[in-house]
N, C-alpha and C positions, 0 to 999 in steps of 0.2 A: 194723306201719303206723299210723302214730299216730291217726292219725286214727280206729282200730279199737281202740286202748287206749283212746282215753277210753269208746269206744261198752263195751266191755266192765268198766273204768271201771260210767260208768250201772249199767249190770245187775247189780252185785256184785251188793248188796243181800238182790231175792229170789232166789242163787244162798245168800246167807248164811241168810238167812231157812228153806230148803227140808234144809241143815245143820244147823239147829240146832233143825228138827221130830226130823225121822229119828233124834237121842239125846237129846235131852226133849221128847217133845210136849208133857204138862203143862205146862208155863213156855209151849212158845210160844205156846198159846191160851192162859194165860194173859195172854201180852205181846199178843196181837189183838185179844181182849175190852178193853185197853183202850185200845188202837188200832188200830180198827175199818176202818178209810182206809186205814191204812198198809196195814196183814195186805191187807185186799181186791186192790187197787194190786201189791200181790206179788204171790199170786197170779193173777191175774192174769198178770204180767208169763213166771213159770211156764209155764204152759199155753198163755201163746203164743212160749214162746221152742221149748217138746216139739214146737208144731205145725212148728213154721222147721225147726226140721235134719228132721223125717220128709221138709216138700218140697222139704229142701235141692239137689235136681236140678233142682225148677222157675225153686227163688229164683236159684240158679246165670247158667240157660236166659236171666235176667229180666232183673239185669245185664246178659250180654253184649249184649246188644240197647239198655240203654240205655247201654254202654258204647260203641254203634258211632254211636246219635248221638247222641250226643255230642263222639262224635272223638277217644272214651281209649282206653288205651293197652289191649288186652281180658285182658294180663298181671294185673292190677291182683286179679283179678276169680279169673282160675287158682287166683294164692297165698289163697284165698281156703278157714280150715279150715268143717268144720260147722259152728261158734261162732259164728264170724264172719259164716257165709252166715243165721246161726238169726237176730245180735244184728241181723245188714241190715236182712230180713225182719220182724221187730217193731218197726220207724219207720217202712217205707213208704215208696212211690215218692221220696217228696223226701226223705226220710234216704239213699234209697242215690243220688240225682242229685250227691246234698254228697257224700256217702265217697269216691266217683269224683271231681269234682272238685277233690274235699283234697290225694285220693293221687297227683294229676295231677300238683297243684302240687308237689306234694314231689318227688315223681320227675323230673322240673323241676332244680330246685334242686337238687339233688345229683346232679345234671352238672353241676353253673356256668349255668348259666343263670338266668333272669327271665325269671317266666309274664306269658303275655300278657297277663294284669288287672291287673299292678301295675305301674302307673307312678309312682307317689308315691312321693319324694325326702325320709325322714325318720334322725331320729341313731337309731341301737341305744346305749342307758349302755355294749353289751357291744362289738356288732359295730362300733361310725360309720355309715358315711353306707351306708345300701342303697336296694336300690324294694324299696314295699312295695303293696298293693292300698289305690287312694282312700279307702276306704269307713274303712280305720283310721284316720286324716288328723283327721278330726270327731274323735273320740271323749281326742289327744292336745292337751297341752301344747306350747304354743311359746316357745322359749327360743332369744332371739343369732338371730332367726329359722328356728332349722328346729323341725319337731314333735319333742317329743322324746318317749322310750319303751324302759323299761324291760331291756323285752326282747324281739327278734323272728324270725320265722322262719325265720331265718336264722342265730339262732345254734345249733344241733343242726351245723348243714355249717361250720362255723367247729371251731366245740371237736375233730369228724372231721376238720379240716384242708383241708376241700373248696375248692375256690374262688368267693368272693366274688362276683361283678362289681356294681360300684360308679356310684354314681350319678357325674358328673362334678363336681367343685367349680375352688375359684379356693386358691390361694394366697393373697390378698392378705385373704385373711377369712382362715385358719384363725393356729394361734394359736403356733402349731410355728414363722414364716416372719421369715422372712432376710432385710429391705429391704438391695436393692445401696446401698450408703453413697455412689456418684456418687450416682445418681439413684430413691431410695427407692417416690416415683409409679411409672416404665414400667420400671425396668434391670434387670438378673437377678439374683438375688438365691437364697437358698441354705437349705434347709430344718431346721429343727433337729431332726428326728428321721429322716435321713439319705436323701432321698428325691430328692438331687440337688438343681441348680439349674432353675430353672422363672421366665417371668415375674409379673408381682403377677397379673396377669385371662387369663391361659391358664386353660380347663379341661382337667377332668384328672381321674379315677379318684385317686382312695388311701384306703386302709384304716385308714391314723395322724390324717386330715385332726379335726383340735380347732376347734369356729368361736367364731371370737373374740369374748369379750363384748360387745355392742353396748353404747351409751354410755344 
């Protein structure tokens, strides 16, 4: 589960400090003396995680109630182990909410569907045209009329061989388009990528779409 993996990654420094303390107490003490702030934060994280593990059933109950309020599948909560519950408890209700929504979106994509809030279209360097959350567009450069990204949430779906729903595009704006020789502007043309014949402005989904360079 990607959202939970990220939480575990962020908690790793605290776990590493605990292991080091068991092996080399003196060395860890010296390190903490030179980095008091970091050491203090790590100790707090360890105490918090330990307390959360002991309160696992209560944390799971809170997550289930939150999942119901968000209309999120309860299975995301049932699949969590004790470590996962501890990490989520340590980041509070705001973090729990973000985790549940991210897990729901990931499951929706794995089912080959677009999450409800993903209403914007971008061009991913690996996946081609895909749907994403509108907030992502604000930080992307626009090239040849498309917000461009080096990667997207659909990359993992594509790599696993899953279905990727596509925003509608037109052949006339694609580099693979071969216009009709008699009527280039409106006649049925051909596709250099082997996707068959379409009218130039006929809107359809295509994973091989490549935006034509604009002057």
